[in-house]
C-alpha positions as CSV (number, residue, x, y, z in Angstrom):
1,M,-113.4,-29.8,130.7
2,Q,-113.4,-32.4,127.9
3,Q,-115.9,-35.3,128.1
4,M,-114.3,-38.6,128.4
5,S,-115.6,-39.6,125.0
6,E,-113.4,-37.1,123.6
7,F,-110.3,-39.0,124.7
8,H,-108.7,-41.8,122.8
9,S,-106.2,-44.5,123.7
10,T,-102.5,-43.2,123.9
11,V,-99.4,-44.9,123.4
12,V,-97.1,-44.6,126.4
13,E,-93.4,-44.3,125.5
14,H,-90.1,-44.4,127.6
15,H,-86.9,-43.5,125.9
16,D,-88.5,-44.0,122.4
17,D,-89.7,-47.3,123.1
18,D,-93.5,-48.2,123.1
19,I,-94.1,-49.7,126.5
20,G,-97.9,-49.6,126.9
21,L,-101.2,-48.2,126.2
22,L,-103.2,-45.6,128.3
23,V,-106.9,-46.2,127.9
24,P,-109.5,-43.7,129.3
25,E,-112.3,-45.2,131.4
26,P,-114.9,-43.4,133.7
27,R,-112.2,-43.5,137.0
28,G,-109.3,-42.3,135.0
29,F,-106.9,-44.0,132.5
30,R,-105.9,-47.6,132.7
31,F,-102.4,-48.6,131.7
32,Y,-101.9,-51.9,129.8
33,A,-98.1,-52.9,129.3
34,A,-96.6,-53.7,126.2
35,N,-93.3,-54.6,127.6
36,D,-92.5,-56.8,130.4
37,R,-90.4,-54.3,132.0
38,F,-93.3,-52.3,132.9
39,S,-95.8,-55.2,133.7
40,A,-95.8,-54.0,137.3
41,L,-97.9,-51.2,136.2
42,E,-100.5,-53.4,134.2
43,G,-104.0,-52.6,134.9
44,K,-103.4,-49.6,137.3
45,I,-105.6,-46.7,136.8
46,F,-104.1,-43.1,136.9
47,G,-105.9,-39.9,137.3
48,S,-104.2,-38.3,134.4
49,A,-101.5,-39.2,131.7
50,L,-99.0,-37.1,133.7
51,A,-99.4,-39.4,136.8
52,C,-98.9,-42.5,134.3
53,D,-95.8,-40.9,133.0
54,K,-94.5,-40.2,136.7
55,A,-95.1,-43.9,137.5
56,V,-93.3,-45.0,134.5
57,R,-90.2,-42.8,135.2
58,E,-90.2,-43.9,138.9
59,L,-90.5,-47.5,138.0
60,A,-87.6,-47.2,135.4
61,R,-85.4,-45.4,138.1
62,Q,-86.0,-48.1,140.5
63,R,-85.2,-50.8,138.2
64,R,-82.1,-48.9,137.1
65,N,-80.9,-48.5,140.8
66,I,-81.4,-52.1,141.3
67,H,-79.3,-53.0,138.3
68,E,-76.6,-50.6,139.3
69,A,-76.5,-52.0,142.7
70,Y,-76.0,-55.6,141.6
71,S,-73.4,-54.5,138.9
72,A,-71.3,-52.9,141.4
73,H,-70.5,-56.2,143.2
């Protein structure tokens, strides 16, 4: 297992857009939004980069569904 000090901050991307930064800390990885569309995740702590990726995809899916629902009317 790698020590936390071996990890570095990571840019989080969604569809080739830089949307935030994932920063290691003792309790996991904290997300800092660089894009207003993902500000709902600002400051959240994730247990892994994969967990952050899943949350990003889920938020994007929810926003897409809302947009499609309003566009249909």
